[in-house]
SERO-4910 file (N, C-alpha, C, O; in steps of 0.05 Angstrom, whole numbers):
BEGIN
 pado doro    nc1    nc2    nc3   cac1   cac2   cac3    cc1    cc2    cc3    oc1    oc2    oc3
  Val    A   1359   2913   2448   1338   2915   2455   1329   2921   2480   1313   2937   2489
  Leu    A   1354   2894   2494   1358   2887   2532   1388   2907   2533   1401   2900   2553
  Ile    A   1403   2929   2518   1415   2950   2518   1417   2954   2553   1436   2944   2564
  Ile    A   1399   2966   2567   1381   2983   2586   1386   2964   2616   1400   2968   2635
  Pro    A   1362   2937   2607   1373   2921   2636   1409   2908   2642   1426   2906   2659
  Ile    A   1400   2902   2608   1440   2894   2627   1457   2904   2630   1471   2901   2650
  Phe    A   1462   2924   2608   1483   2947   2624   1460   2954   2660   1462   2934   2674
  Asp    A   1449   2967   2667   1446   2973   2701   1448   2944   2709   1457   2946   2732
  Thr    A   1446   2923   2706   1451   2885   2712   1476   2893   2720   1486   2892   2743
  Leu    A   1488   2901   2695   1522   2884   2710   1537   2910   2709   1558   2909   2696
  Arg    A   1528   2944   2726   1529   2959   2730   1528   2961   2760   1549   2967   2773
  Val    A   1498   2954   2774   1502   2943   2791   1514   2936   2797   1533   2949   2807
  Ile    A   1514   2909   2797   1525   2877   2801   1558   2890   2822   1565   2894   2845
  Leu    A   1567   2890   2792   1592   2910   2802   1616   2937   2819   1639   2942   2823
  Leu    A   1576   2952   2824   1574   2981   2851   1582   2961   2872   1599   2961   2890
  Arg    A   1562   2942   2865   1569   2921   2898   1580   2902   2908   1575   2895   2931
  Ile    A   1603   2884   2884   1628   2878   2894   1643   2896   2906   1649   2894   2929
  Arg    A   1650   2918   2890   1669   2949   2893   1670   2946   2927   1690   2942   2941
  Arg    A   1632   2950   2938   1640   2959   2955   1636   2940   2982   1627   2947   3003
  Met    A   1646   2911   2976   1650   2886   2993   1622   2883   2998   1618   2883   3023
  Gln    A   1589   2879   2980   1566   2869   2991   1565   2852   2974   1581   2852   2956
  Ser    A   1535   2823   2977   1521   2822   2954   1528   2818   2945   1549   2811   2957
  Pro    A   1534   2810   2904   1506   2814   2892   1484   2817   2896   1471   2835   2886
  Phe    A   1478   2805   2907   1437   2803   2911   1418   2809   2933   1396   2803   2941
  Arg    A   1447   2832   2940   1432   2838   2969   1417   2879   2946   1428   2894   2931
  Ala    A   1384   2876   2959   1375   2910   2943   1386   2922   2951   1401   2919   2971
  Asp    A   1382   2948   2932   1392   2975   2945   1379   2989   2910   1372   2978   2890
  Arg    A   1381   3016   2918   1374   3034   2896   1391   3047   2883   1398   3070   2881
  Asn    A   1397   3028   2875   1422   3044   2861   1424   3036   2830   1445   3034   2819
  His    A   1388   3029   2810   1386   3018   2793   1387   3052   2779   1392   3074   2789
  Ile    A   1381   3043   2753   1390   3075   2733   1354   3086   2743   1351   3110   2736
  His    A   1340   3079   2751   1312   3087   2753   1309   3099   2778   1298   3120   2782
  His    A   1323   3081   2798   1330   3105   2815   1341   3124   2830   1334   3138   2850
  Arg    A   1370   3119   2809   1381   3146   2812   1368   3178   2782   1368   3203   2783
  Ser    A   1363   3165   2769   1339   3179   2749   1307   3204   2782   1299   3227   2784
  Leu    A   1300   3177   2799   1283   3186   2816   1300   3209   2825   1300   3233   2821
  Asn    A   1313   3194   2841   1341   3210   2862   1348   3238   2856   1359   3255   2869
  Met    A   1337   3239   2829   1368   3259   2820   1327   3285   2817   1328   3309   2814
  Gly    A   1302   3270   2820   1294   3296   2821   1272   3289   2803   1251   3300   2807
  Phe    A   1275   3269   2779   1261   3258   2751   1231   3255   2772   1230   3253   2796
  Ser    A   1207   3254   2749   1184   3238   2757   1184   3217   2737   1195   3220   2715
  His    A   1165   3186   2749   1176   3166   2740   1171   3177   2708   1187   3176   2690
  Ala    A   1132   3191   2706   1133   3189   2674   1168   3190   2652   1180   3178   2634
  Gln    A   1169   3218   2673   1200   3228   2657   1228   3210   2654   1246   3217   2639
  Thr    A   1229   3178   2678   1245   3168   2676   1244   3151   2650   1263   3140   2639
  Val    A   1216   3150   2643   1205   3129   2633   1212   3138   2596   1217   3132   2572
  Leu    A   1207   3158   2618   1213   3167   2573   1252   3178   2574   1264   3184   2554
  Ile    A   1259   3179   2591   1283   3183   2598   1303   3162   2585   1322   3167   2570
  Leu    A   1290   3126   2596   1303   3108   2590   1293   3090   2561   1303   3070   2552
  Ala    A   1273   3105   2553   1258   3095   2518   1277   3106   2507   1289   3094   2489
  Gly    A   1284   3135   2517   1295   3152   2482   1336   3130   2498   1350   3115   2484
  Ile    A   1337   3133   2506   1369   3120   2506   1364   3092   2496   1382   3076   2493
  Asn    A   1340   3087   2491   1339   3050   2480   1329   3060   2460   1345   3079   2460
  Ile    A   1314   3066   2439   1320   3085   2418   1341   3084   2399   1348   3073   2378
  Phe    A   1351   3107   2423   1380   3119   2409   1393   3091   2411   1404   3090   2389
  Phe    A   1397   3070   2423   1410   3041   2418   1412   3028   2398   1429   3015   2386
  Ile    A   1374   3038   2396   1371   3011   2373   1388   3022   2339   1403   3009   2323
  Val    A   1377   3050   2337   1384   3064   2307   1405   3064   2301   1407   3064   2276
  Leu    A   1440   3065   2322   1463   3053   2328   1460   3025   2314   1469   3019   2291
  Ala    A   1448   3009   2328   1454   2985   2317   1441   2992   2293   1445   2973   2278
  Leu    A   1434   3002   2287   1412   2998   2245   1440   3003   2236   1456   2988   2225
  Leu    A   1443   3032   2244   1455   3048   2228   1493   3037   2229   1510   3045   2213
  Leu    A   1499   3016   2252   1526   2995   2241   1529   2974   2242   1546   2961   2253
  Arg    A   1506   2967   2228   1493   2937   2224   1530   2921   2198   1540   2899   2192
  Gly    A   1532   2941   2195   1555   2926   2178   1584   2934   2187   1604   2939   2174
  Ser    A   1579   2933   2213   1609   2962   2227   1617   2927   2237   1599   2909   2239
  Ser    A   1649   2923   2244   1650   2916   2256   1652   2890   2293   1676   2888   2301
  Asp    A   1642   2882   2302   1636   2872   2315   1654   2894   2345   1642   2908   2362
  Ala    A   1683   2891   2343   1694   2919   2364   1696   2940   2360   1712   2954   2372
  Leu    A   1684   2947   2344   1668   2973   2341   1649   2989   2349   1647   3012   2357
  Ile    A   1632   2964   2343   1617   2966   2360   1610   2965   2386   1595   2983   2395
  Leu    A   1621   2945   2405   1620   2942   2421   1633   2961   2443   1627   2964   2467
  Gly    A   1658   2974   2423   1674   3001   2441   1647   3018   2439   1632   3018   2459
  Leu    A   1639   3032   2415   1624   3051   2424   1599   3048   2447   1589   3061   2466
  Val    A   1597   3032   2438   1563   3014   2479   1573   3019   2492   1561   3035   2508
  Val    A   1604   3013   2501   1619   3016   2524   1620   3040   2540   1614   3045   2563
  Met    A   1630   3057   2515   1639   3083   2521   1610   3106   2517   1612   3130   2523
  Ile    A   1593   3099   2509   1569   3112   2517   1543   3093   2540   1521   3099   2548
  Cys    A   1557   3074   2542   1546   3070   2569   1568   3076   2597   1557   3074   2619
  Leu    A   1603   3083   2597   1618   3095   2617   1597   3124   2608   1576   3122   2620
  Gly    A   1597   3136   2599   1585   3167   2587   1556   3164   2612   1551   3181   2630
  Ile    A   1546   3147   2609   1508   3135   2620   1525   3127   2646   1515   3142   2663
  Asn    A   1535   3119   2652   1543   3123   2691   1553   3152   2696   1536   3163   2710
  Phe    A   1569   3165   2690   1587   3181   2686   1553   3203   2695   1542   3200   2717
  Val    A   1543   3221   2674   1518   3228   2679   1507   3218   2702   1511   3237   2718
  Leu    A   1497   3202   2713   1481   3176   2743   1502   3188   2760   1492   3202   2778
  Arg    A   1528   3187   2760   1540   3201   2780   1540   3221   2785   1537   3228   2808
  Lys    A   1543   3244   2759   1550   3279   2767   1519   3284   2789   1518   3293   2812
  Gly    A   1496   3272   2771   1477   3283   2779   1465   3259   2805   1442   3252   2803
  Gln    A   1471   3255   2813   1474   3237   2837   1482   3250   2849   1463   3257   2864
  Asn    A   1509   3264   2857   1525   3282   2863   1520   3310   2880   1527   3320   2901
  Arg    A   1503   3317   2856   1494   3342   2857   1456   3346   2877   1441   3363   2887
  Val    A   1461   3318   2874   1421   3328   2884   1439   3321   2919   1428   3332   2939
  Thr    A   1465   3303   2925   1463   3296   2949   1483   3311   2972   1483   3305   2995
***
């Protein structure tokens, strides 16, 4: 249930550190800001994030008997895919 806030927080902190900025400095790099910048409305952004969260919940239920390494690998790959989509979508807008 907490995958989106954890992923988003880690992603933004890593982006800020890579840019040599304070990890506590406010910016508009969070997932919801990126979605809004891509042209989605607030309601659409909420539905997208809720859909992603439901996907991860279903994935967790389906893989509950699998190894932790498999689950972690899948989650990391999916999160990297989400990050890739956000970067490509942001590049199209700018």
